[in-house]
C-alpha positions in Angstrom: 22.0 17.7 -106.2 25.2 16.0 -104.9 28.8 17.2 -105.2 31.3 14.3 -105.1 34.9 14.9 -104.0 37.3 12.3 -105.5 41.0 13.1 -105.2 43.3 11.5 -107.7 46.1 9.0 -106.9 48.8 10.8 -104.9 51.9 11.4 -106.9 54.7 9.0 -106.3 52.5 6.5 -104.5 50.3 4.7 -107.0 48.9 2.3 -104.4 47.7 5.0 -102.0 44.6 6.9 -102.8 42.9 9.9 -101.0 39.6 9.2 -99.4 36.4 9.6 -101.3 33.3 11.2 -99.9 29.9 12.2 -101.2 28.6 15.6 -100.0 25.2 17.1 -100.3 24.6 20.6 -101.6 24.0 22.1 -98.1 27.4 21.1 -96.7 29.4 21.1 -100.0 30.9 24.6 -99.5 32.3 23.8 -96.1 33.8 20.4 -97.2 34.8 20.9 -100.8 38.4 21.8 -100.2 40.5 19.7 -97.6 41.7 21.8 -94.8 44.0 19.3 -93.0 46.9 17.1 -94.1 47.9 13.8 -92.6 51.6 13.1 -92.7 52.8 9.4 -92.9 56.1 7.8 -92.1 57.1 7.8 -95.8 56.6 11.6 -96.1 53.3 11.2 -97.8 50.7 13.9 -97.2 47.0 12.9 -97.4 44.6 15.8 -97.7 41.5 15.3 -95.5 38.6 17.3 -94.1 38.8 18.3 -90.4 35.0 17.9 -89.9 35.3 14.2 -91.0 38.1 13.6 -88.5 36.3 15.3 -85.7 33.1 13.3 -86.2 34.9 10.0 -86.4 37.5 10.2 -83.7 37.6 12.1 -80.4 41.4 11.9 -80.3 41.7 13.4 -83.8 39.2 16.1 -82.6 41.5 17.1 -79.8 44.4 17.2 -82.1 42.5 19.3 -84.7 41.4 21.8 -82.0 44.9 22.5 -80.9 45.9 26.1 -81.6 48.5 26.6 -84.4 51.7 28.6 -83.9 50.8 30.7 -87.0 47.3 31.2 -88.2 48.5 31.1 -91.8 50.4 27.8 -91.3 48.8 24.6 -92.7 47.4 22.1 -90.2 49.3 18.8 -90.3 48.6 15.7 -88.3 51.4 13.1 -88.2 50.4 9.4 -88.1 53.7 7.6 -88.0 55.0 4.1 -87.3 52.7 2.3 -89.8 52.8 1.8 -93.6 51.5 4.6 -95.8 48.8 2.2 -97.2 47.6 1.4 -93.6 47.1 5.1 -92.9 45.3 5.6 -96.2 43.0 2.6 -95.4 42.4 4.1 -91.9 41.5 7.5 -93.3 39.3 5.8 -95.9 37.4 4.1 -93.1 36.8 7.4 -91.4 35.1 8.6 -94.5 33.2 5.5 -95.6 33.0 3.2 -92.5 34.0 0.4 -94.8 37.1 -1.8 -94.9 37.7 -4.3 -97.7 38.9 -7.8 -97.2 42.1 -7.0 -99.1 42.9 -4.1 -96.7 42.1 -6.3 -93.7 44.4 -9.0 -95.0 47.2 -6.6 -95.7 46.9 -4.0 -92.9 44.7 -5.7 -90.3 47.3 -5.5 -87.5 48.1 -1.9 -88.2 44.4 -0.9 -88.5 43.7 -2.5 -85.1 46.5 -0.4 -83.5 45.3 2.8 -85.2 41.7 2.2 -84.2 42.8 1.8 -80.6 45.1 4.8 -80.5 42.6 7.1 -82.2 39.5 5.6 -80.5 37.5 4.4 -83.5 35.4 1.6 -81.9 33.6 0.6 -85.2 37.0 -0.1 -86.9 38.3 -1.8 -83.8 35.4 -4.2 -83.8 35.9 -4.9 -87.5 39.6 -5.6 -87.0 38.9 -7.8 -84.0 36.6 -10.0 -86.1 38.8 -9.9 -89.2 42.0 -10.8 -87.3 40.3 -13.5 -85.4 39.2 -15.2 -88.6 42.8 -15.0 -89.9 44.6 -16.5 -86.9 47.3 -19.0 -87.7 49.9 -20.9 -85.7 52.6 -18.5 -87.0 50.9 -15.2 -86.2 48.9 -16.1 -83.1 51.6 -14.9 -80.6 52.0 -11.5 -82.5 48.2 -11.0 -82.6 48.0 -12.0 -78.9 50.5 -9.3 -77.9 48.7 -6.7 -79.9 45.3 -7.7 -78.6 46.6 -7.2 -75.0 48.1 -3.8 -75.8 45.0 -2.6 -77.7 42.5 -3.8 -75.1 40.7 -6.3 -77.4 39.4 -9.0 -75.0 37.5 -11.1 -77.5 40.6 -11.3 -79.8 42.8 -11.9 -76.8 40.7 -14.8 -75.6 40.5 -16.3 -79.1 44.3 -16.2 -79.4 44.7 -17.7 -76.0 42.5 -20.6 -76.9 44.3 -21.3 -80.1 47.7 -21.1 -78.4 46.6 -23.4 -75.7 45.1 -26.0 -78.0 48.0 -26.0 -80.4 50.8 -25.2 -77.9 53.3 -27.8 -79.2 53.2 -26.2 -82.6 53.1 -22.6 -81.3 56.2 -23.0 -79.1 58.3 -23.9 -82.2 57.4 -20.5 -83.9 59.7 -17.5 -83.9 57.0 -15.5 -82.2 57.1 -17.7 -79.2 60.9 -17.6 -79.0 60.7 -13.8 -79.1 58.1 -13.8 -76.4 60.2 -15.9 -74.1 63.1 -13.5 -74.5 61.2 -10.2 -74.3 57.8 -10.7 -72.6 58.1 -13.5 -69.9 55.0 -12.1 -68.2 52.8 -12.8 -71.2 54.4 -16.3 -71.4 53.4 -16.9 -67.8 49.8 -15.8 -68.6 49.6 -18.2 -71.5 50.9 -21.1 -69.3 48.4 -20.2 -66.5 45.6 -20.1 -69.0 46.5 -23.6 -70.2 46.6 -24.8 -66.6 43.2 -23.3 -65.8 41.8 -24.8 -69.0 43.0 -28.2 -68.1 41.6 -27.8 -64.6 38.2 -26.8 -66.0 38.3 -30.0 -68.2 39.1 -32.1 -65.2 36.3 -30.5 -63.1 33.8 -31.0 -65.9 34.8 -34.6 -66.3 34.5 -35.2 -62.5 31.1 -33.5 -62.4 29.9 -35.7 -65.2 31.1 -38.8 -63.4 29.4 -37.7 -60.2 26.2 -36.9 -62.0 26.3 -40.3 -63.6 26.7 -41.9 -60.2 23.7 -39.9 -58.9 21.6 -41.0 -61.9 22.5 -44.6 -61.2 21.4 -44.2 -57.6 18.2 -42.5 -58.7 17.5 -45.4 -61.1 18.2 -47.9 -58.3 15.7 -46.1 -56.0 13.0 -46.4 -58.8 13.8 -50.1 -59.3 13.7 -50.8 -55.6 10.2 -49.3 -55.4 9.2 -51.2 -58.5 10.4 -54.5 -57.1 8.9 -54.0 -53.6 5.5 -52.8 -55.0 4.9 -54.7 -58.3 7.6 -57.3 -58.3 10.0 -58.1 -61.1 11.3 -61.3 -62.7 12.6 -63.1 -59.6 11.8 -60.9 -56.6 8.6 -59.2 -55.5 6.2 -58.6 -52.6 5.3 -61.7 -50.6 1.5 -61.4 -51.4 2.2 -61.0 -55.1 5.4 -62.9 -55.8 7.3 -63.0 -59.0 5.8 -64.6 -62.1 7.7 -66.3 -64.8 5.3 -64.8 -67.4 6.4 -61.3 -66.4 8.7 -59.7 -69.0 11.7 -57.7 -68.1 11.1 -54.1 -67.2 12.6 -51.1 -69.1 15.4 -50.9 -66.6 16.0 -54.6 -66.3 19.8 -54.3 -66.2 19.5 -52.3 -62.9 16.6 -54.3 -61.6 18.4 -57.6 -62.2 21.5 -56.5 -60.2 19.2 -55.2 -57.5 17.3 -58.4 -57.3 20.5 -60.4 -56.9 21.5 -58.1 -54.1 18.2 -58.5 -52.4 18.3 -62.3 -52.6 21.8 -62.2 -51.1 20.8 -59.8 -48.4 17.9 -62.1 -47.4 20.1 -65.2 -47.0 23.6 -63.8 -46.0 24.9 -65.0 -42.6 27.8 -62.5 -42.5 25.6 -59.4 -42.3 24.7 -60.1 -38.7 28.3 -59.3 -37.7 28.6 -56.5 -40.3 31.2 -58.3 -42.3 29.6 -58.4 -45.8 30.2 -55.6 -48.2 27.3 -56.5 -50.4 24.9 -56.4 -47.5 26.4 -53.0 -46.4 25.6 -51.7 -49.9 22.0 -53.0 -49.7 21.7 -51.4 -46.2 22.8 -48.0 -47.7 20.3 -48.3 -50.5 17.5 -49.0 -48.1 18.6 -46.0 -46.0 18.8 -43.8 -49.1 15.3 -44.8 -50.1 14.0 -44.0 -46.6 15.7 -40.5 -46.8 14.0 -39.8 -50.1 10.6 -41.4 -49.4 7.7 -39.1 -48.6 5.2 -41.9 -47.8 6.9 -43.9 -45.2 3.7 -45.0 -43.5 2.4 -46.7 -46.6 5.7 -47.5 -48.3 6.2 -51.2 -49.3 10.0 -51.0 -49.2 11.4 -52.9 -46.2 12.7 -50.9 -43.2 11.7 -47.6 -44.7 9.7 -46.5 -41.6 12.4 -47.8 -39.2 15.1 -45.8 -40.9 12.9 -42.7 -40.7 12.4 -43.1 -37.0 16.1 -43.8 -36.4 17.1 -40.8 -38.4 14.8 -38.6 -36.3 16.2 -40.0 -33.0 19.9 -40.0 -33.8 22.1 -37.1 -35.0 25.2 -38.7 -36.7 28.4 -36.9 -37.5 28.0 -37.6 -41.2 24.4 -36.4 -41.3 25.4 -33.3 -43.3 27.2 -35.3 -46.0 24.3 -37.8 -46.1 21.7 -35.0 -46.6 23.9 -33.6 -49.4 23.9 -37.1 -51.1 20.1 -37.3 -50.8 19.8 -33.8 -52.3 22.1 -34.7 -55.3 20.2 -37.9 -56.0 16.8 -36.2 -55.8 18.1 -33.5 -58.2 19.4 -36.1 -60.6 16.0 -37.8 -60.5 14.3 -34.6 -61.3 16.6 -33.8 -64.2 16.2 -37.3 -65.6 12.5 -37.0 -65.4 12.4 -33.7 -67.2 14.8 -34.9 -69.9 12.6 -38.0 -70.4 9.5 -35.8 -70.8 11.3 -33.6 -73.3 12.4 -36.6 -75.4 8.9 -37.9 -75.2 7.4 -34.6 -76.5 10.0 -34.5 -79.3 9.2 -38.1 -80.4 5.5 -37.3 -80.3 6.0 -34.2 -82.4 7.8 -36.3 -85.0 5.1 -38.9 -85.0 7.5 -41.6 -83.8 6.3 -42.3 -80.3 6.8 -46.1 -80.4 6.5 -47.8 -77.1 8.4 -45.1 -75.1 5.2 -43.8 -73.5 4.2 -47.4 -72.5 7.5 -48.0 -70.8 7.2 -44.7 -69.0 3.7 -45.7 -67.8 5.0 -49.0 -66.4 7.6 -47.2 -64.4 
């Protein structure tokens, strides 16, 4: 058997209702009559049960346990500074753990403040999510200030991102003008957040460019081995030689540029005096290959073994930077290989392998 307590609409306030709770037979005698009243700013008194407040909020528990001046006096808890409807919605959440979309739309900011003051984490989480979904250009500064005061980091970060991404529109709002006049510290935090976000974008762009360069060098190393071992369209090993019937490889754009560089390197007269930039580039590619090669004794790439011996005998000042470059290129090669394998498995699972595996086999 259940006994349901459902107070009527409070007189004089047709939009404010007392909380509703369903009680079982065992605890009905203790809870049937409200023993505490909550006083709002408008003078409204909301009858509630002390046991509900104690179980929902440690702050309200401490307030409830305070001794009264007179034993016969009625216990009253003032919740001031917010609309009566917000207090009613707050008390209703303490009873039901539910908050309607209409209440969140109308009293979301006040409920967040109440949930923080009275330590109701479940309501605070609900308000953080609800207010985050309702952020606009006009209210983002107000919600940001409240999120900082109420220690709501998720909502704070969401407000910061919106303010930074739409700053030109935000700085025209009344909230921003008020912020400049009364809270310059928060204004500085927003500007610093924007600067850090821009720096992160630049760092990401720079890392992508560097990664692209390392991938190009990794591809050039593969093409160099391919040319010196198998031969390509116009350059190949002396005992094999290029063939006109050989079709372009899968990385022909890189191979073609490398073949032209090799042909120039073989016939250039300026490289003896070190005055040719193209020859210097080829020299660096040969050195990079030697640093990455693990089979220098049997390697077919020219000067591979010589560069290995020279590197062991000499300790240059830029040796540390060169090792870092080699490490980055090897890492890019590994990542590229793994991504190719992943794409291959995805294509095979879809039944659209095509000639991708053939091209991989040729490489």
